C-alpha positions as CSV (number, residue, x, y, z in Angstrom):
1,M,0.9,-3.7,2.0
2,R,1.0,-3.7,6.0
3,L,4.1,-1.7,7.2
4,L,2.6,-1.5,10.6
5,T,1.9,-5.0,11.9
6,H,1.5,-6.2,15.3
7,R,-1.8,-7.6,15.0
8,S,-2.5,-4.8,12.3
9,L,-3.5,-2.3,14.5
10,A,-4.3,0.4,12.3
11,I,-8.1,1.2,11.8
12,V,-7.6,1.1,8.1
13,F,-11.3,-0.1,8.0
14,T,-12.6,3.3,9.1
15,A,-10.5,4.6,5.9
16,S,-12.0,2.2,3.7
17,L,-15.7,3.4,4.4
18,A,-14.8,6.6,4.0
19,A,-12.8,6.0,0.6
20,A,-15.8,4.0,-0.7
21,T,-17.9,7.0,0.4
22,V,-15.4,9.6,-1.3
23,A,-15.4,7.2,-4.6
24,C,-19.0,7.4,-4.8
25,Q,-19.2,11.2,-4.3
26,S,-16.4,11.7,-6.7
27,A,-17.9,9.9,-10.0
28,Q,-20.8,11.7,-9.9
29,K,-19.4,15.1,-10.6
30,Q,-16.9,14.9,-13.8
31,T,-16.4,18.5,-13.6
32,F,-16.8,21.6,-10.8
33,V,-15.9,25.2,-10.4
34,P,-14.1,25.0,-6.8
35,P,-15.1,27.6,-4.3
36,P,-12.5,31.1,-4.1
37,K,-9.7,30.5,-2.5
38,A,-10.3,29.3,1.1
39,Q,-9.3,31.4,3.8
40,A,-8.0,28.7,7.0
41,P,-10.7,29.7,9.5
42,A,-9.9,29.5,13.5
43,L,-11.1,26.1,13.9
44,T,-12.8,25.8,17.5
45,A,-13.3,22.8,19.4
46,V,-16.6,21.5,19.5
47,S,-18.3,19.2,21.9
48,K,-18.8,15.7,21.0
49,P,-22.1,14.9,19.4
50,P,-24.3,12.6,21.1
51,D,-23.5,8.7,20.6
52,P,-25.6,7.4,17.7
53,P,-28.2,4.8,18.5
54,P,-27.3,1.4,17.6
55,S,-29.0,0.7,14.6
56,K,-31.7,-2.3,14.5
57,A,-31.1,-2.9,10.8
58,G,-29.0,-6.2,9.7
59,T,-27.2,-8.8,11.5
60,A,-23.5,-9.6,12.2
61,V,-21.8,-12.4,10.4
62,T,-19.6,-15.4,11.9
63,E,-16.8,-14.2,10.3
64,A,-16.3,-10.7,11.9
65,Q,-17.6,-12.0,15.6
66,P,-15.3,-10.8,18.0
67,K,-13.6,-12.8,21.0
68,P,-16.5,-13.0,23.8
69,P,-15.9,-9.9,25.8
70,V,-13.7,-9.4,28.7
71,S,-14.7,-11.4,32.3
72,Q,-17.7,-8.8,33.4
73,A,-17.2,-6.7,36.0
74,P,-18.9,-6.4,39.5
75,K,-21.6,-4.0,39.0
76,G,-21.0,-0.6,39.8
77,D,-17.4,-1.4,38.2
78,A,-16.5,1.9,36.6
79,V,-14.6,-0.2,33.8
80,G,-16.8,-2.7,33.4
81,D,-19.4,0.0,32.7
82,L,-17.1,1.5,30.2
83,I,-16.2,-1.9,28.5
84,A,-20.2,-2.5,28.0
85,R,-20.4,0.9,26.4
86,V,-17.8,-0.1,24.2
87,E,-19.3,-3.1,23.3
88,K,-22.8,-1.8,22.7
89,E,-20.9,0.8,20.0
90,Y,-19.2,-1.9,18.7
91,Q,-22.1,-4.2,18.2
92,A,-23.8,-1.3,16.5
93,G,-21.0,-0.6,14.0
94,Q,-21.3,-4.6,13.0
95,D,-24.9,-4.3,12.2
96,N,-24.7,-1.1,10.6
97,Y,-22.1,-2.5,8.4
98,H,-24.2,-5.4,7.6
99,A,-27.2,-3.5,6.9
100,G,-25.2,-1.0,4.5
101,H,-24.7,1.9,6.7
102,L,-20.9,2.5,6.0
103,E,-21.1,5.7,7.3
104,A,-22.9,5.0,10.5
105,A,-20.8,2.0,11.3
106,K,-17.6,4.2,10.6
107,Q,-18.8,6.4,13.4
108,N,-19.6,3.5,15.5
109,F,-16.0,1.8,15.3
110,D,-14.5,5.5,15.9
111,A,-16.6,6.0,19.1
112,A,-15.6,2.1,20.7
113,V,-12.2,2.9,19.9
114,N,-12.2,6.3,21.3
115,L,-13.7,5.4,24.5
116,L,-10.9,3.1,25.1
117,L,-8.3,5.4,24.2
118,N,-9.6,8.6,26.0
119,S,-9.3,5.9,29.4
120,D,-6.0,5.3,30.9
121,L,-5.4,2.1,29.3
122,R,-2.5,1.1,32.0
123,S,-5.0,1.5,34.9
124,D,-6.7,-1.7,34.1
125,E,-5.5,-4.8,32.0
126,R,-9.1,-5.4,31.3
127,L,-8.9,-2.4,28.8
128,D,-6.0,-3.1,27.4
129,Q,-7.2,-6.1,26.3
130,E,-10.7,-4.7,25.4
131,L,-8.6,-2.9,22.9
132,D,-7.2,-6.0,21.3
133,R,-10.3,-7.5,21.1
134,I,-12.1,-4.6,19.5
135,M,-9.2,-4.2,16.9
136,E,-9.1,-7.8,16.1
137,G,-13.0,-7.6,15.1
138,I,-12.7,-4.4,13.3
139,N,-9.8,-6.0,11.4
140,S,-12.0,-8.8,10.5
141,L,-14.3,-6.5,8.9
142,E,-11.6,-4.4,7.1
143,L,-10.5,-7.8,5.7
144,L,-14.0,-8.4,4.5
145,A,-14.6,-5.0,3.0
146,A,-11.2,-5.2,1.1
147,Q,-12.4,-8.4,-0.6
148,E,-15.5,-6.8,-1.7
149,G,-13.4,-3.8,-3.1
150,E,-14.0,-1.3,-0.3
151,G,-10.5,-0.8,1.1
152,P,-8.0,1.6,0.0
153,Q,-5.1,-0.1,1.4
154,Q,-2.4,-1.3,-1.2
155,K,-2.1,-5.0,-0.8
156,S,1.0,-6.9,-1.3
157,E,1.5,-10.0,-3.9
158,P,3.4,-13.2,-3.0
159,A,6.6,-13.1,-5.3
160,P,6.4,-15.6,-8.0
161,I,10.2,-16.6,-7.6
162,D,9.1,-18.4,-4.5
163,E,6.3,-20.4,-6.1
164,A,9.3,-21.6,-8.8
165,N,11.9,-22.1,-5.9
166,E,9.3,-24.7,-4.2
167,A,9.0,-26.7,-7.4
168,T,10.6,-29.6,-8.1
169,P,10.7,-29.4,-11.9
170,Q,10.6,-32.8,-13.8
171,V,12.6,-33.2,-17.5
172,D,10.5,-34.4,-20.3
173,P,12.7,-35.2,-23.5
174,N,10.3,-34.0,-25.6
175,V,10.1,-30.6,-24.1
176,K,13.6,-30.1,-23.7
177,A,14.1,-31.8,-27.3
178,K,11.6,-29.1,-28.7
179,A,13.0,-26.1,-26.7
180,E,16.8,-26.8,-28.1
181,A,15.1,-26.7,-31.7
182,E,13.5,-23.4,-30.5
183,I,16.5,-21.9,-29.4
184,K,18.6,-22.0,-32.6
185,S,16.2,-19.5,-33.9
186,T,15.3,-17.4,-31.2
187,R,16.8,-14.0,-31.3
188,S,18.1,-12.8,-27.8
189,D,20.9,-10.3,-26.5
190,L,21.4,-12.7,-23.8
191,P,22.8,-16.1,-24.0
192,L,20.4,-18.7,-24.1
193,M,21.2,-22.4,-23.7
194,M,19.5,-25.8,-22.6
195,T,20.2,-27.8,-19.9
196,D,18.1,-30.5,-18.1
197,Q,17.7,-27.9,-15.4
198,V,15.8,-25.2,-18.2
199,A,14.0,-27.6,-19.8
200,G,12.6,-28.8,-16.1
201,Y,11.2,-25.0,-15.4
202,I,10.0,-25.0,-19.1
203,N,7.8,-28.1,-18.4
204,F,6.9,-26.5,-14.6
205,Y,5.8,-23.1,-16.5
206,S,3.8,-25.2,-19.3
207,T,2.0,-27.1,-16.3
208,R,1.6,-26.1,-13.0
209,G,3.1,-22.6,-12.7
210,R,1.5,-22.2,-16.5
211,G,-1.3,-19.4,-14.6
212,T,1.6,-17.6,-13.3
213,L,3.5,-17.2,-16.4
214,E,0.0,-16.2,-18.2
215,R,-0.4,-13.4,-15.3
216,A,3.0,-12.1,-15.5
217,L,2.7,-11.9,-19.6
218,A,-0.4,-10.1,-19.5
219,R,0.9,-7.5,-17.1
220,S,4.5,-6.8,-19.0
221,G,2.2,-5.3,-21.5
222,R,1.8,-2.4,-19.1
223,Y,5.4,-2.0,-18.6
224,Q,7.6,-3.2,-21.5
225,E,8.0,-0.2,-23.0
226,M,9.1,1.8,-20.2
227,I,11.5,-1.2,-18.6
228,Q,13.2,-1.9,-22.4
229,G,13.5,1.8,-23.1
230,I,15.9,2.1,-19.6
231,L,17.5,-1.1,-20.4
232,R,18.4,0.4,-23.6
233,E,19.3,3.8,-22.0
234,E,21.4,2.1,-19.6
235,G,23.3,-0.1,-22.0
236,V,22.4,-3.4,-21.0
237,P,20.9,-6.4,-22.8
238,Q,16.8,-5.5,-23.5
239,D,16.1,-9.2,-22.3
240,L,16.9,-8.6,-19.0
241,I,13.4,-7.9,-18.8
242,Y,12.7,-11.3,-18.2
243,L,14.4,-11.1,-14.9
244,A,11.4,-9.2,-13.5
245,Q,9.3,-11.5,-15.2
246,A,10.4,-14.1,-13.5
247,E,11.0,-12.3,-9.9
248,S,7.9,-10.4,-9.6
249,G,5.6,-11.2,-12.3
250,F,5.8,-7.2,-13.4
251,H,3.7,-6.7,-9.9
252,P,5.1,-3.5,-8.1
253,L,3.8,-4.9,-4.9
254,A,5.4,-8.2,-4.8
255,V,7.2,-9.5,-1.8
256,S,9.6,-12.5,-1.4
257,R,9.7,-14.3,1.6
258,A,13.0,-13.0,2.1
259,G,11.7,-9.3,2.2
260,A,12.9,-8.5,-1.5
261,R,10.2,-5.9,-2.6
262,G,8.8,-4.3,-5.8
263,M,9.3,-5.5,-9.5
264,W,13.0,-5.9,-9.0
265,Q,13.1,-7.3,-6.0
266,F,15.5,-5.3,-4.1
267,M,16.3,-6.2,-0.8
268,G,16.8,-2.9,1.5
269,S,20.3,-2.6,2.0
270,R,21.2,-3.3,-1.8
271,A,18.2,-0.7,-2.7
272,R,19.9,2.0,-0.9
273,G,23.0,1.8,-2.5
274,Y,21.4,2.4,-5.8
275,G,19.5,5.6,-4.2
276,L,16.1,3.7,-4.0
277,Q,14.6,5.2,-0.4
278,R,12.6,3.7,2.1
279,N,11.0,5.5,5.2
280,F,7.5,5.7,6.5
281,W,5.8,7.8,3.5
282,V,7.6,5.8,0.7
283,D,9.1,2.9,-0.5
284,D,11.0,3.4,-4.1
285,R,11.4,-0.4,-4.7
286,Q,7.8,0.1,-5.3
287,D,8.2,2.3,-8.2
288,P,8.2,0.7,-11.7
289,E,10.6,3.2,-13.3
290,K,13.0,4.1,-10.3
291,A,13.4,0.3,-9.5
292,T,14.0,-0.5,-13.0
293,R,16.7,2.2,-13.9
294,A,18.6,0.8,-10.4
295,A,18.1,-3.0,-11.2
296,A,19.8,-2.1,-15.0
297,R,22.8,-0.2,-13.3
298,H,23.0,-3.1,-10.4
299,L,23.1,-5.7,-13.1
300,K,25.9,-3.5,-15.3
301,D,28.0,-3.3,-12.4
302,L,27.6,-6.8,-11.7
303,Y,28.8,-7.7,-15.3
304,T,31.4,-5.4,-15.1
305,Q,32.6,-7.4,-12.1
306,F,32.3,-11.1,-13.3
307,G,32.6,-10.5,-16.8
308,D,29.6,-13.0,-17.6
309,W,25.6,-12.6,-17.5
310,Y,24.7,-15.8,-16.3
311,L,27.4,-14.9,-12.9
312,A,26.3,-11.2,-12.9
313,M,22.1,-13.1,-12.6
314,A,23.1,-15.1,-10.0
315,A,25.0,-12.6,-8.0
316,Y,21.8,-10.4,-8.5
317,N,20.0,-13.2,-6.4
318,S,22.3,-14.3,-3.8
319,G,24.7,-11.0,-3.7
320,P,28.2,-10.6,-5.0
321,G,30.2,-11.8,-2.4
322,T,28.7,-15.2,-2.3
323,V,29.2,-15.5,-6.2
324,Q,32.9,-14.2,-5.7
325,S,33.4,-16.5,-2.8
326,A,32.1,-19.9,-4.8
327,V,34.3,-18.6,-7.7
328,K,37.5,-18.3,-5.9
329,R,36.8,-21.5,-4.0
330,T,36.6,-23.7,-7.4
331,G,39.1,-21.3,-9.7
332,Y,35.9,-21.5,-12.1
333,A,34.2,-18.3,-13.2
334,D,31.4,-20.4,-14.9
335,F,27.9,-20.5,-13.7
336,W,27.2,-24.1,-14.8
337,E,30.5,-25.4,-13.6
338,L,29.3,-23.6,-10.0
339,Y,25.7,-25.2,-10.6
340,R,27.7,-28.7,-10.9
341,R,29.8,-28.1,-7.8
342,N,27.1,-27.2,-5.5
343,V,28.6,-24.2,-4.2
344,L,25.8,-22.1,-4.4
345,P,22.6,-21.4,-2.4
346,K,19.6,-23.6,-3.9
347,E,17.8,-20.6,-5.0
348,T,20.6,-19.1,-6.7
349,R,21.3,-22.7,-8.6
350,N,17.5,-22.3,-9.6
351,Y,17.3,-18.7,-10.4
352,V,19.4,-18.7,-13.7
353,P,17.5,-21.6,-15.4
354,I,14.0,-20.3,-14.0
355,I,15.0,-16.9,-15.8
356,L,16.4,-18.9,-19.0
357,A,13.1,-21.1,-19.4
358,V,10.7,-17.9,-18.8
359,T,12.9,-15.8,-21.9
360,I,12.7,-18.8,-24.0
361,M,8.8,-19.2,-23.7
362,A,7.9,-15.5,-23.6
363,K,10.2,-14.9,-27.0
364,N,8.3,-18.0,-28.5
365,P,4.6,-17.6,-27.3
366,G,3.1,-19.8,-30.2
367,Q,5.1,-22.7,-29.6
368,Y,3.9,-22.9,-25.7
369,G,0.3,-21.6,-26.5
370,L,0.9,-18.1,-25.4
371,D,-0.1,-16.1,-28.2
372,D,-3.2,-15.5,-27.2
373,V,-2.7,-13.9,-23.7
374,N,-3.9,-10.6,-23.8
375,R,-1.0,-8.1,-23.1
376,D,-2.4,-5.1,-20.8
377,K,-2.0,-1.5,-22.1
378,P,0.5,1.1,-21.0
379,I,-1.6,3.3,-18.7
380,P,-0.6,7.0,-19.8
381,Y,-0.4,9.6,-16.7
382,D,0.2,13.3,-15.9
383,T,2.8,13.9,-13.2
384,V,3.0,16.8,-10.8
385,K,5.8,17.8,-8.2
386,I,3.9,17.7,-5.0
387,D,6.3,19.6,-2.1
388,Y,3.5,19.3,0.4
389,P,1.7,16.5,2.2
390,I,-1.8,15.8,0.5
391,D,-3.9,12.9,1.1
392,L,-5.0,10.8,-1.8
393,R,-8.5,10.7,-1.5
394,L,-8.7,14.3,-1.4
395,V,-6.4,14.3,-4.9
396,A,-9.1,11.4,-6.1
397,Q,-12.3,14.2,-5.4
398,C,-10.0,16.9,-7.3
399,V,-9.8,14.5,-10.5
400,G,-12.7,12.7,-10.5
401,A,-10.8,9.5,-10.1
402,S,-10.5,7.2,-6.8
403,A,-8.2,6.5,-4.0
404,A,-7.6,3.2,-5.5
405,D,-6.7,4.5,-8.7
406,L,-4.2,6.7,-7.8
407,Q,-2.6,4.1,-5.7
408,D,-2.2,2.1,-8.4
409,L,-0.4,5.0,-10.3
410,N,1.6,5.6,-7.3
411,P,2.8,2.3,-6.0
412,S,5.7,3.4,-3.9
413,L,3.3,5.2,-1.4
414,L,3.2,3.3,1.6
415,R,0.6,5.9,3.1
416,L,-2.5,7.5,1.5
417,S,-0.9,10.4,1.4
418,T,2.4,12.3,0.0
419,P,5.5,12.7,2.1
420,K,5.5,14.8,4.8
421,D,9.5,15.7,4.4
422,R,10.3,15.5,0.8
423,S,8.8,16.2,-2.3
424,Y,6.8,13.6,-4.4
425,E,6.3,13.2,-8.4
426,L,2.7,12.4,-7.9
427,R,1.5,10.4,-11.0
428,L,-2.3,11.3,-12.0
429,P,-4.6,10.1,-14.6
430,A,-4.1,11.2,-17.9
431,G,-5.4,14.7,-18.9
432,T,-6.3,15.8,-15.3
433,K,-3.2,17.8,-13.9
434,E,-4.8,21.2,-15.0
435,K,-8.1,20.0,-13.4
436,F,-6.0,19.0,-10.0
437,L,-3.9,22.2,-9.7
438,F,-7.2,24.2,-10.1
439,A,-9.3,22.1,-7.8
440,V,-6.6,21.9,-5.0
441,A,-5.7,26.0,-5.0
442,A,-8.8,26.2,-3.1
443,I,-7.8,24.4,0.1
444,P,-4.6,26.0,1.9
445,S,-1.4,23.9,1.4
446,D,-1.0,23.4,5.3
447,K,-4.6,22.0,4.9
448,R,-4.2,19.6,2.5
449,L,-4.0,16.1,4.2
450,W,-7.7,16.3,6.5
451,W,-9.5,19.2,4.6
452,R,-12.0,17.8,1.9
453,Y,-14.5,18.3,-0.7
454,H,-18.3,17.5,-0.5
455,D,-20.9,17.2,-2.8
456,V,-24.3,18.7,-1.3
457,Q,-26.9,16.2,-1.2
458,A,-30.7,17.4,-1.1
459,G,-31.6,17.9,2.7
460,E,-28.0,18.5,3.7
461,T,-27.5,21.7,5.7
462,L,-24.3,23.8,7.5
463,A,-25.2,22.1,11.0
464,S,-25.4,18.8,9.6
465,L,-22.3,18.8,7.6
466,A,-20.8,20.2,10.8
467,R,-22.1,17.1,12.7
468,T,-20.7,14.6,10.2
469,Y,-17.3,16.0,9.6
470,H,-16.8,17.1,13.3
471,T,-16.3,20.6,12.6
472,T,-18.4,23.8,12.8
473,A,-20.9,25.4,10.8
474,K,-19.1,28.9,11.1
475,A,-15.8,27.1,9.8
476,I,-17.7,25.7,6.8
477,S,-19.0,28.9,5.9
478,Q,-15.7,30.9,6.5
479,A,-14.2,28.5,4.0
480,N,-16.6,29.0,1.3
481,D,-17.2,32.4,1.6
482,L,-20.9,31.4,2.5
483,E,-23.4,34.5,2.9
484,G,-26.6,32.5,4.2
485,D,-27.2,28.9,5.8
486,S,-28.9,27.4,2.6
487,L,-27.0,25.0,0.5
488,D,-27.7,24.1,-3.3
489,P,-27.8,20.3,-3.9
490,G,-24.9,19.4,-6.4
491,S,-22.5,22.6,-5.3
492,R,-19.4,21.5,-3.8
493,L,-18.1,22.8,-0.5
494,V,-14.5,22.5,1.1
495,I,-14.9,20.9,4.4
496,P,-12.4,22.4,7.1
497,I,-11.4,19.6,9.4
498,A,-9.5,20.1,12.4
499,P,-6.8,17.5,12.8
500,G,-8.0,14.2,14.5
501,K,-11.5,15.4,14.2
502,Y,-13.1,13.6,11.7
503,S,-11.5,9.8,11.4
504,D,-12.0,9.2,7.8
505,G,-8.5,7.9,7.5
506,G,-6.5,11.2,7.2
507,T,-3.2,11.2,8.2
508,Y,-4.0,13.1,11.2
509,A,-7.1,10.7,12.0
510,R,-6.0,8.3,14.7
511,R,-4.2,5.3,13.2
512,I,-4.5,2.8,16.3
513,T,-0.9,1.8,16.4
514,R,0.8,0.1,19.1
515,Y,4.3,1.6,18.6
516,R,7.0,0.4,20.7
517,V,9.4,2.8,22.4
518,H,12.9,3.1,21.5
519,R,16.1,4.3,23.5
520,G,16.0,8.1,22.7
521,D,12.6,8.6,21.6
522,T,10.7,11.5,22.8
523,V,7.0,12.6,22.4
524,E,8.2,15.3,19.8
525,S,10.4,12.9,17.7
526,V,7.6,10.1,17.6
527,A,4.9,12.7,16.5
528,E,7.3,14.1,13.7
529,N,7.7,10.5,12.7
530,F,4.1,9.8,12.4
531,A,3.3,13.2,11.2
532,V,0.5,14.0,14.0
533,P,0.9,16.9,16.5
534,A,2.5,16.0,19.7
535,K,-0.1,17.5,21.6
536,M,-2.2,14.6,20.1
537,V,0.2,11.8,21.1
538,R,0.2,13.5,24.5
539,G,-3.4,13.4,24.8
540,W,-3.5,9.7,23.4
541,N,-1.2,8.6,25.8
542,H,-2.1,10.3,29.2
543,L,1.3,11.9,28.7
544,K,2.7,15.3,30.5
545,G,5.8,16.7,28.7
546,N,8.0,15.6,26.2
547,S,9.8,12.6,27.9
548,L,9.0,8.9,27.1
549,A,11.0,7.7,30.2
550,G,9.3,4.5,31.6
551,R,7.0,4.4,28.7
552,R,7.5,0.8,27.0
553,V,4.5,1.3,24.2
554,L,2.6,4.3,22.9
555,Y,-1.0,4.4,21.3
556,L,-0.9,6.4,18.0
């Protein structure tokens, strides 16, 4: 899910490459003994290593080709020379990526972007154009990496309710008669009835929408026990679970065209009213348990207001004000009468029939050829309360999982880290809580956003690791209480990385986001919001002091 849109300017591809490397390293080691509690060494600035030479291996593919370079500058033009250097690094990154040299590609892309960001983008519009062009190319590769399973960013899913609303259901008399007979023997704690509209959606989910229905039923196995338990605790009908099936297909990352989000498709304003928080770090609408609790309470309130579950469901879709206005205008507190009088929005008139159709089919799987759908199993997990920000890739190294596994367990996280300004109940793979606590204890709490573990490979030295992670051999030695320079292959080291030095996608690494400055913004307030040091914001944008007067855009 992309929160920072505007041409998707975040360099998540570099994070993707690093995450792939981390995942491979983590998979190699199931258990380890971390070094003693690491002390935070004084990290001194190191000189930038020489740019790696372009790789001759591999060729770039057509889908990742950037637009033509900006117009060539006259000979001797400093801006033109800079753009030529950027192009050389970018092309080397493409070559390395397609040759499978992911770490080298990441370094090339970082170097290309850093060359531009370390210049004054405002001094010549060609620099700004070149940054956009390079970012577009990197984003193309990032999408390719995601398709190949290397992208760590969570991807939103279209909400199935939109597909159903676009359909023009056709009533099949045989389907309707069959469903009417089934209703008589179907046990449900919601009122079930058959109309042409309901029959039309049963026909839709039996044909064009069948794949959507089957995927939702399969996913329901993971969440059904949790959802029905919460519905029971809140005193609402158990079969309201099928509202989530129709809305999102039980996908925590479902997003509708209207902007509703999560398994229960909350809009932002309604979510806040039921305690679901949204900020730069977290969107509780994507937390299956929190969103289910909020939805149950909201539906209970709506039933209390309208005294009818069909009207309550309609109000869940369009808002209680819309339904109340329709009731007041017509004098009828009956959903089907409001349907006939066409006083509700089209999506709301479709909504109740869609839910009833899904409920009838899900509760009669044998009659609709759905009894062979394999339901997902619930995924057990441990929880640990985190009151400090920590990168999920470090967590993954600690527990021997992948960052993608942790994102799947924690879908409410919008970043590859836990929040900076609030505690968070982090879910871990079952049985790994103690392993995590033991491993993370070796990393100072204020360093857990950018420090990493590294599994030593044959031939690696302190100097080579220092070059790779843009730190110093002395810092690595101090963090691990090493007495000599030799390293044992297979051992695990803490790597102390200074903020912004190693761009593996960590929170302090440059994200290359074009941020629009708002009234009242300062360097300090923007830095706080993006969880980066203010001095880095100043450096990236050639600023002095705290004022942003006259600035319309910042690069972060």
